[in-house]
N, C-alpha and C positions, 0 to 999 in steps of 0.2 A: 666535864668541861672546866669545873673548878680546879681539878687537879692539874690539868695541862691546857690552859687557855690558849697557849701559843699554837698547839696542834689544831685546835678548833678554828683558830683564826686562819691558819694555812688551808685548812679544809674548805672554809668558806671562800677564801681567795681563789683556790683551784677550781671549785665548782663554778664560781662566778666567771672565771676565765674561760672554762669550757663552754658555759652558756653563751658568753660573748662571742666566742669563735663560731659556735653553732649558728647563732643568730646572724653573725656577719656573713656566713655562707648561705644560710637558708633564705634570708630576706631577699638578697639579690637574685637567687635562683627562683624564688617564688615570683618575684616581679618579672623576671625573664620568662618564666613559664606562662604567666598571665599575658604578657605582651604577645607571645607566640600563639597561644591557644585561645585567647578570648575572641569571640565571634559575634557578629550581629546577624539577626534573622531578618530577612527581607520578604515583603509581600510581592507576589507577581501581579500583573495586570491582565485581566480577562476582557477581551474585546470581542463582541459578538459580530460575526460576519453576516449570518443569516439565521432566521428562526429564533427560537427561545432555547437558551442553554440552561441546564439545571446545575446548581452548585450547592454543596453541603459543606459548611464549615466544620472543622473538627469539634466533635462533641455538641454540635448544635443542629440536630435534625429538626424538621424535615428539610427536603431540598427547597432551594429558592430559585425561582425563574429569573434569568438575567436576559435582558433584551438589548442592552447597550454596552455598559462597561462596569466593571466591579473589581475591587482589590481581592486578591486570593492569598490568604495566609497559609502557612505550612499545615499540612494535614487535611487540606480541603480536597474534596472529590468533585470532578467536573464531568458531566455527562451530556452528550449530544444525542438527539434522536435522528430519525430519517430525514428531517427537514432543516436541521440546524448545523452550524459550523462556527468555529471560534478560533481566535488567535490568542496565545498566551505569551506575554513578553516578560523578561526578567531584568533585574537591576543592572546586569552587565551586557545588556542588549541581545542576549540569546532569544530565539523565537521558536515557538512550537505551534504548528497549525493542527487543529483537532477537527477531523472530518466527521461526517454523519455516522451515527450509531457507534460511538466510541466512548470510552471511559478512562480517565487518567486521574491520578492522585499526586498532589504536590507533596513530596516527602521532605525535601530540604531545599532551601535557597539561602545560603549564608556566605558571609565574607569576613575575613579577619578584622577585628576592631581597630587594630593599630597598623599603620603603614610599615612599621619595622618587621612585622611578622613575615616569615618566608612562606607561609602556607598558602595554598591556592584558594580561590573561591570554590564553593561546593554547590552543585545543583543536582538533585536526585528526583526522579519521577518514577511512578509505577503506572504501567499501562495494562489494563485488565481486558480490554476489548477494543476492536475497531482499528482505525488507521490514523497515524499521525505523521507529520513531517517535522523533523527536528533540525534546527539550524543553530548549533552552538556558535557563539560569536567569536570573532578573531580576538585573541588576547591582546590587551594593551599594556597596562602597568602590571597586571597580575594574571596568570593563567587560571582557567576554570577546570575543576575536576567534574566532568559531566557523566552521570550515571543514570541508566535506564533499566528498570527491572520489569520483566514480563513473567507470566506464569510458567514460562518454559526456559528462561535464560536471564543472565545478567550481562549488560552491555555497557562498555565504556566508549565514549565518543570524544574525538578531537574536533577542532573547528572544521565545519563543513556542512553537508546537507545529506540527510538520511531519511529513508522511508521505513516505517515499522508497521507491520500488519499483524494483529493478534486475533486468533480465533480460538475456539475450544480445543482444537487439535494441535495447533502449532503456532509458532511465532516466525515471521519472515522479515529479515533485515536486509535492506538494499542500500548501497552507498552510491550517491551521485557525486559527491566530492568529500574528501577527507579520508579518515581511517577509523574503523571500529574494531573493538576487541569483544568477541562474543564468547561467553563461558556457559557451559551446561554439562552436567554429569561429569565433572572433573576434566573436561577438555576445553582448551582455549584456542580459538580460531581468530586470526588476523584477517580482517575484511578490507581489501583495497578498493579504490574507486572503480565503478563499473561492475561490481560483483555483488552477489546476494547469497545468503544462506537461509536454510529453513531448519528450525529447531522444533522437533515434534516432542510431545509430552514424554518425559522421562527418557529422552534420547539425546545423544550428542549432536552437535551441529553437523549439518550435511556438508558434502564437498562444496567447493566454491561453484556458484552458478552465475550465468550472465544476469545482470541487474534487471533486465526486462522481465516483466511478470505477465502471465497469461490470464486475461479476464475470463476466458472460456473454461468452463468446467467440463472435463471428460471430452476434450477436443479430439483425442485419438481413438475414442470409442472403446477403450480398454474395459470399460464397465457397461458395455452394451449401449443403450440409449438413455442411461441414467443422466438426468439433468436436461434432457431434451424432450420436446413434445412434437410428435409427428402429426401431419395433417394432409388431406387430399381434397381437392375441389374440382368441380366440372362446371363449365359454362352453359351446359345444356342438361335439362332435367332428364334423368333416365340414362344418361351416358356416363360410363364409369370413368373416374379420374385416374390419376397416376398412382404410383406406389413409392414409398420411401422406406427402405429396409436396410439392415446391415447384412453384409456378406464378407467372407474371408477371401482375400485375394493377395497372392504373393506374400503370404505370411503375416498380413496385418488386417485389422478390421477396417472396412471402408463403407461409406454410405452409398447405396445404389438408388438412383432416381430413375424410374422406368415406367413406360406406358406403351402398350400396343393395342390400338383400337381404331375407332372411326376417325378418319382424317377430317380436318377442318373445324374441329371443336376445341375450344380453349380449355386446357386443364392445368392444374398445378399440383405438385406433390413436394413435400419438403419437411424440414424440421426447424424448430425455433427454440431459443433459450433466452430466458429473462436474465439479463446481466445486472442491471440496477447498480451501477458503479459511478461514483464521482471521479472524473478524470481531469479536473481543473488544475491539479497540481503537477501533472506530468508534462514532460517536454516532447514525448513521442507517443503516437498511437498508430500502430501498424497492423494491418491484416495479413495473415499468412495462411496458405492452405495448398494442398495438392489437388489438382483437378484433372479429370480425364473425361472427354466427351467422345463416346463411341459412335453415336448417330443422333440425328434429329431431322424431322421432316419439314418443319417450318424454318426457312432459312434466316440467317442473321439474328436480329432481335425482334422479328415479327413486324407488323405494320406500324407499330408505335415505339419500337426499340424497347419493349417491355416484356418480350417473350423469348428468353434464352434457355437453352438446355441446362445451364447452371447459372444461378443468380445468388449473389451474396448481398444481403440488405442489412444495414445497421440503422436502427431507430435511435435518435438521441434528442437531447434538449440543449439549446445554446445558453449562454450566460444570461439571456433575457427571459428564459423560461419558455421560449418558443419551441415547438416540436417540429423536428425535421427528420429526413432520412437520406442516406447515401446508399447507392447500389452499384454493383459492377457485375456485368454478365460475361459469359464465355460461350463461344460457338465455334464450330469447325467447318461449316459450309454456308453459303449464301446464294444458292442458285436462283432464288427469286429476287435477288438484289434489293432486299429490305434494308431499312436504315439500321445502323448499329451504334447509336449514341450510347455512351457508357458501356460499350461492349468491347471484347478483345477476342480476336481470332486465334485459335490454337490448332494444332494438327489433330486430326481424328485418330482415336485409339491410342494416344500417347500421353503419358502422365506429364503434367505441366506444373512445376512448383511456382506458385504465385507469391510474390512479396511486394505488397503495395507500398506506396509512398506514405509519408507521415500525414495522417488525416488532420492533425492539429494545424498543419501549415497550409493545406490546400483548401480546407473548408472555411468559409467566412460568413458569419462568425463561427469560430471553431466549436466543436462539441464540448459541452460542460458536464453532461451526465449521460452515460450510455444506458438506454433502456433495454434493448434486446438485439439479438443477432439472429438472422433467418437465412437458412441455406435451402434453396428450392429450385425445382425445374418448372418452366412455364412454356406452353406451346401446344403442339398437337401430339405427335409421338416422339419419344426420346429415350435415350439410355445414357446416363452419365454416372460418374463415380467421383466421390469427394473423400479426402482423408486429411488427417493432421491439421485440424482447424485451430488457429490461434489468433487472438486479438491481443497484441503485446503492447504493454505500456511501460514507459521508462522515464 
């Protein structure tokens, strides 16, 4: 430096210049990056609709019981039991209804810190069990990237309304309004309104299905009487009741309700299934089944319109917790001119595909919780067949 101070001065000048240029570029870029990527974390609001909801903050076990309202930070887990139900609302007005026996975790609820940022809001949930109704809000000044993860799939949602049901075996995603993108095992499926897909464990999404979901398990009897309980009763001691059994007819499994015995004695034979499903969120509840009445000795619906060769009965609770039931009977002759309230005449020996009206519209107050479904024959002697039972919700 002593020998050539001029070169040293130039070196310092050049280094200073390059540092100045680097800082002149880096500082604005850093500020720009910060403006674009800085984000604020938001708490969601948990409002309890019924019962007591359990919530666990991230890193703060054990669970805390919530009976009214509570703020939910990121990382929190929310659980409902068989008697509880909750509503989760977000900073940009999206809503998630959490139904009984469900578990969800709030992964992320964030928005850009600065209005100049082009990035969207971000909301991410994990659903580990049960059923939820997701309602992403209509974007206003900024869109929202809505993500939902289940044990079987990754789901992206646009503004709309979606039902997601998660069990150990599969995830089921249905679109009422909007569009969902479902990814699993390297396959991406676009789900439009009115459609549904099922994603089983370690499998790709199924083909598109109608959005309607069947609450009945094994309604086609492909697994025998699994999920059903059979019964037989007689109104007179020592008199044999009817029979409820499966038989194969025309290539499919059907339920046969049969009795041949002493006339004039009331008997019943049938099957019942515990459904135990909340239907308060659905717009449609429709019964479908194939019915065939071959013969019955007691005409119409019997003396009280309660004895048909095929009866479908649905036991339910309304929104006030009152227990009620709805039933519909089928018959093919009425030579005794008996009353036929809630009954429908069909041709003897001919299959009749029954598609009922929306029970949520015709029953007042409407069903809130379906307890069970019963298919049975009631009367003296009878022979009837039932197949393809469905209680469809949408």
